C-alpha positions, 0 to 999 in steps of 0.5 A: 528414596526415602518419604516421610508420612506422620513422622515414619521414613517409608523406602519409595523403591521399585521392585527391582530396588527392593529385591538389590537390597534383600540381595545385599543385606543378606552378603554383609555380616550386619544383621537386618530387619525389615517393616511392611508399614500400612496405614493402621501401622503409621495410625498405632505409631503416633501413640506408639513411641516404642513402636514409632521408634523401631519403624524409623530404625528399619533398613528398609520400610516396604510400603503396604495399603493403597492409603500410603499410595495416595499420601505419597501423591499429596507429598508430590510423589508417586509411589514406585512399588506397593507390596503386601507381605502376603506378596513379599515373602514369595520374593524373599523366598525365592532369594533364599532359595537362589542363594542358599539361604536358611529360613525360620517361621514363627506366629500365627494360629492353628498351625498355619505356620506348619501350612503356610512352609509347606505351601512355600517348600512346595513352590520352591522344592530347594527352599530349607526350611528348618522350622515352623512355629506357632511359638509361644501366645504372647498377650503382650509386649514383655516378652520375657515373661513369659516362659516358653519364650526363651526355648523359641529362641535356645530353638532357632539358635540350634537350627541356624537360620539366616533369615526369620519370617514373624507372623504375631502382628503388629507393632508385637512382631517389629518389638519382637524383632528389633528386641530377640534379633540380636540374640539370634546371630545367626539370622541376617534379615528378619521380617514382620509378616503378620496376617501373611502365613493365613493367606499363604495357609488358604486360611483366610481367601485373598481378594481377586487380583483386581481388587488387589490391584486397585488397592480395594483388598480392604473391601473384600477383607471387610466383607468377608470378616466384618466383626475382626475387620471393621476396627482395623479398617477404620483406622486405614480409612477413615482415622489414617486420612484425617491424621495425614490431612491433618499433619501435612496441612493443619498443624504447620500453623500452629506450635505444639502444646508440650510440657518440661518436667522439672524433677529435682531431689534435696540432699542436705542442703543440696539441690540436684535436677535429673538431666536427660541425654537425647537418643539421636542425638549424643551430647543433648542433655535436657529434662524430660518433656513431652507433648500433651496430647489434650490432656492439662498440664500436671495430667501430661507432666505427671504420664510425660514424666512417668513414662520418660523414667518408668517410675512414679515416684515422684511428686509435683509440686507447682506447675507454670501455664505457656511459659516459653515459645520457639519456631523450629528450622525448616531444616526440623520441619522436615526432619520428621522421621525423628519427631512426629510432631514436627509436622508442627511449626513450633513448640509453647512449652509449660512447666512442672515442677517434681520433686523425686523420692525415690531411690536412682535405681527406680529410674530407668529411661526409655531406649527410644528417646534418650540414652544416658540420664545423671542428676545434675547441681543446680548451680550446674545446669545451665552450664550442661544443659544444650546450647538450644535449650538455655534460654528455656532453661533460665526461666524454668529456673526462675521459676523453681527460685521463686518456688523454692522459697515457699518449698523453704 
């Protein structure tokens, strides 16, 4: 059973069901990855759309953090089983030993990956660990730019493990897995493990068991490492409850503020408008759009458009406030796994008009939002946009034609 919290799907399963799924993952011919979302994950996913997308594409989302338990209670559900990565690693290793699977560990600093491998082998003497290394020190998520990254992938491929443990901290580890798993064909299962290596290598002591059972491990960590932990604890203990309560009890009474972006280019006397095809709905064409996030229309429109087409080679030439408003159906509102903003009752759209002055090769759409893009003749736009977009598009085209009179 999946429960949605702040737009992220979380599997509410008991221990047996979780372990059965992991066993099934290792039996088929597909690649799978597991995430262990905690309140910090969900807070960061609200601003990082790629991370949000990757979390919702996970084959198994095992909840971590007592805040998730409380959120599920308010949603009318009891969490069946909460297991942090530092406990799940033992369970996966046990399964791996019993099945004869092989493991490769990457991440961590100061040889903690090697120390973790030793700790696992000490308990599971027949466990096949084919490699353990820190790997490159990734300062960001642009993995390809790091020279050593290529050689890391080569080393893993040479060993051909079936399970991959990645401890780079979120969201780096989840993005690393998503982008690199297809390059490592032998791996059937990958999981991001955050600071787990530090606990298993005994670099950092875990909280007493009673505190872990009571969900107070965060308090122990804060006391042990106040400088390192206070920002993360603040997210989990203050920011997450605020966002969750707002999402659940306040947003359903309001319209989300959104800006639609009509990007055009003029070739001789022909005018083309950019349309994008939604990633989650093949055949659903629309103009780029997104939330204002408290910004004015111009600022939000410029940010949203540059994020969606990944270029700034355009100039905003006009803008219009609050042109169109619509409600989401109850089905759409409950479909939080696709859109983290669907806690609102609907959407209120403004419009920016922007002229494109770059080359088509400059346009690079985000894979987590769109699957395709095209320039469409202005006379055919209404026929090409999805049925649910036609009413708003008529209004936007009226504003665009009025702009063109001034433009000419």
